[in-house]
N, C-alpha and C positions, 0 to 999 in steps of 0.2 A: 412408141419406142424411145423417142427423145426424152420423154418424161421419165421413163424407166432408167435411162442412162444417167440422168441428172440425180435421181434418187440414189442410185448405186454409188455415184461419185461422192455425194454428201455423206453417205453411210461409211464409205472407206475412210474419208478424212476424219470423221468423228471417231472411228476405231483407232486411227493412228494417234489422235490427240489423247484418247483415253490411255493408250499404251505408254505414251510419253509421260503422262501424269502419274500413272500407277506403278511405274518402274524407276524409282530413284536409285542412284548409285550407292555403293557401300560407303563412300566418303560422306555423301549427303546424309545417309542414315546415322553415321557416327557423329557428325556435327549436330544433327537434330537431337540425338540422344543426349549428347553432352549439354546442349542448351536446355533440354527438358528437365534435367536433374540438377543443374547448377545455377540456372538463372532464377532469381527470386520470383515466385508466382503467388497469386492470390486467387481465392475461389469466390464465386458468386453465382446467382441464378440468371440464366439467359433463356427466355422463351420456355420456361417451365423445366429447364434442365440445369443441373449443377455442373459448372464448367470452371476450368482453370485458365487464368489470363496472365499476361506479362506486359511490361512496358518496353517500348522499342529501344530507348536509350540504354536501359539496363542490359538488354540482350546484346547490344553492340559492345558495351564495356566488357561483358562476360566473354565474348568471342575474342576480343583483343587481348585478354589475359590468358587465353587457352594455348595449347601446344601448337595449334595451327598458325599462330601469330609469330612463332619463332622459326627462324630459318635453320634447316638442317644442312648437313654436308652435301654439296652438289645439288641442292634443291632450294627453291625460293619459298618464302613464307606465303601461305594462302591468304592471310589477312595482314595487310600492311597499313592501311588507312581505314577510316570510318566509311569512306565511299565504297571500298572493296567489300566491306562487311555488308553494306546495304545491298549491293548487287547480288551477293550470295544469298542473303535472306529473301530477296525477291524471287530467286529460284526456288527456295524452299516453300515460299508462299504459293507459287504456281503449282507445285507438286503436292499441295494440300496437306502440309504438315501443320499449318495454322492458318487462320484467316483474320482479317481486320474487322474490328468491332467499333461501335460508336457509343460513347457514354451519354446517357440521357438522364438528366436530373429528375427525380421524382417530385411532382408538384402536389401540394396539399389539395384535397378535394374542396371545390368551392361550395360554401354553404349558402343557403337561401338568405340573401341580403335583406329582403323584406321582413322576414321573421326576426332577424337580428335587430333591425331598426325598431320594430314594435316593442321588442323586449327591452331595448335600451330606453325608449321613451317611458315605458311603465316604471322602470327602475328609477329614472330621473324624477318622475312624479312622486313616487314613494319617498325618495330622499328629500324632496322639497317639503313634503308634509311633515316628515320627522324633524327637519331643521326648524320649521316654524314652531313646532311644539317645544323643542329643546332650547331655542334661542331665548325665550322669555325666562326660563329657569337658569340658564347658564350665563346670562349677562353679568350678574353679580360675581359669579365665581371666576369669570374670565379676567375681571379687573385685577383680582388678587394674583391670578396665575401669570398674567402678562409680565409683571415685575420680576417674578422668579424666572420666567423663561428668558427674559432679556439678560439677566445675570448669567444663566447657563449658556446662552448663545455667545456672550462675550468670552466666557471661559473656553468654550469649544473653539472659537475663532483663534484665540491665542495658542491653544494646544496644536491646532492644525498648522498655524504658521510655524511653530517650532518644529513640527515634523517635516514640513516642506523645506525648512532651512537645513535640517539634518540630512535629508536625502533628496537633493534637487535632481530633477531630470529622470526620476525613476518612473517608467511607464507602468500603468496598471495592467495587470494580467487579465486578459479576456478569456472567458470560458470557450473552449474549443468545441464547436458543435459539428459533429460529423454529418456531412451532407449525404443523403441516400441517393443512389443512382441505380440505373439498370443498363444492361448492354443490349444493343441491337446490331444486326449485321450492317456493315458499311457498304455503300454502293461502289466506291473506288477501292478495289483490292490492290493496294500498293504498300510496300514496306517503306516507311518514312522514319527518319531519326527524330526523336523528340518524346513527347508524352503520349504518343499514340498507343492504343490498346489493341492487343492481339490475343485471340483465344486459341488454345491448343486443341488440335484434332488428333495429333500423333500422341499415343499413350502407350509406350512400351512397358514391358514388365521389368521392374527393378531386380537387380541380382539378389538382393536380400530376400525379397518376397519369393523369388524362384527357389532359393536355397531352403527357406523355411518350409515351403510346400513340399520340396523333395524329401526333407527330413521327416515331415509328417507322414508322407506316403510310406517311407521305409519303416517307420515305427509301427504303422498299422499292419503292414505285411509281417513284420517280426512278431507282433502280438498274435496274429492268426496262426503262426507256425509255432506257438508255444509248446504243443505236445512233442514236437520234434527236437526241442532243445536238449542239451546234455543234462543229466540228473543233477550235477552240482549247481548249474545255473538255475534250474528250476527251484531247488531248495533255497538258494540265496534270494531269489525273487519272492519266495513265499515268506521268508523271515522279514524281508524289507516291507512287504505289504502288511504283515502283522504289526511291525513297529510303527508304520505310518498310521494304522488304525488306532493303536493304543495312544499315539500322540494326539490325534484328533479327539478321541474320547476324553483324554485328560483335560484338553482345553475346554471342552464343553462342560465337564464336571466343575472345573475351576470357575467358569462363568456363572454357573448356578450357585456354587458354594459362596462366592463373594457377595452375591445378592442376598443370600440367606443370612450371612454374617452382618451385613449392613442393616438388614431389617431387625435382627435381634438387638443390636446395639442401639438402634434408633428407638425401639420400643422400650427398652430398659431405662434409657436416659430421658425418655419423654421428648424425643426429637431434638435434644440439645447437641448431641455429638453425632457428626456425620463421618463415619470411618469407611473408607473404600480400600480394599485389598486389590492390588494391580488395577488401578483406575483406567489405564489405557488398553486393557486387554481386548475390548470390543470396539475400540476407537479406530478411525480410518488413518492409521499410521503404519510405519514399517514393522518388520518382524521383531527387530531388536527393541524398537521404541515401545512396542506394546507391552513389554515387561519392565518399563521404566515409568515412574518411580515404583518402588515396592508397595507403598501405601500412601494415602493422604488422609489428613484428619482436619476437620473444621468444627469449631465450637460456635453454635448459634443460639446460646442461651442469653438471659438477661445479664448485663454487665454494668448498667448505669448505677444501681444501688451500691455495689461494691466500690465503684470509683468515688461516689459521693462520700461514703464513710471514710475511705482512705484520705480523701482531700480534707475532710474535717479534722481528722486526727493529726494530719500534717500541719494544719493551721494552728491547732491547739499547742502542739509541740513548739512550733515557731514562736507563738505568743508567749509561752512560758519562758523560753530561752531569751527572748528580747527583754521581758520583765526582769529576769535575773541579771542580765547585762546592765540594765538601767540602774537597778539597786546597787550593784557593785560600783558603778561609776559615780553614783550619788554619794556612797560612803567614802569613796576616795576623795571626792571634791570637798566633803565636809571635814575630813581629817586634814587635808592640805590647808583649808581655811583656818582651822584651829591652830595648826603649827605656825602659820603666818602671823596670827594675832598674838601668840605667846612671844614670838621673836620681837614684834614691835613693842610690846610692853617692857621686855627686858632692856631694849635699847633706850626707851624713855627713862626708865629708872636709872640706868647708868649715866645718862646725860644730866639728870637732876643731881645725882651724887657728885659728879664732876663740878657742877656749878656751885654747890655748897662748899666744896673744898676750896675753890678759887676765892670765894667771898671771905672765907675764914683767913686765908693767907693775906688778903688785902687789908683786913682789920688788924691783924698782928703787925704788919709793917707800919701802919699809921700810929699805933700806940708807941712803938720804939723810936720814933724819930726825934721827939723833944728830949729824951734821955740822952 
């Protein structure tokens, strides 16, 4: 009897605990729902299941920015400090809205070290043999290359110094490697502020999904009651369905016609002209962008010969023009030289005539003095 009484007592206590956990208040549900849809979450795998998790510090910040952190008239705010948020989140954790998890970094599987060492030894032996063969033939080549390498190294050192002087103290960007981890249940189920990870158990239906499901159900019921619709609505739906069918058929015909047009132009031109009408019609773009641009054209024929011929003609034209310019400049210089020589000869003749006249005057003056 005593054993039966103990068992009944334990059973009653367990039932009471289950009732306390399974019956959260409306306020707690509202806070948990707000936190579920507004706190940033990430998804990962945990024990073979896809779960959503959040970080404790972000959840605390989210609740401190909520309406429960602002005091109303005659009422105090539910969340005033981070400690008050932690206490409330501990209540939510006990009522199984979420649970604490532990991040475990994934380690690479250890390979057989013996096999790796043997492979490395074999590779080293092969390298030594190849080096022994190549050293004899490359000694002479290395002597000539060493001088060139020294010059290149000196140039590179100078350029590196200049770059370091231009941008001193700039740290090199390291490649960010994302570390893979997995989640495991934590032994201590407590809500702590920081980078602790908590996995969501509470998964309410969002209002948008509920509204979309309701609209879908109403649409299905309305479609099944189509024979009971008024005559005008049935005629309108008929014409709309015919118009939609014609539109889809025209798109399919356009897709086939543009391929036929491309093939005809490609065959006629020998593959030189690639002409596409509505090139984005079947591309993964929006409805309006699928009709832009109207067409595209590419020429993929030989162009090198035409360019060479045009370059040669341009060179010939430029050569003839330079020759003509040179001949004109030479003629001008020759004419200028001739003019200069004629002027010099005229000046010499004038100077000679002036000297002869002076000598005659001097002789006439000498003859008249004894008279």
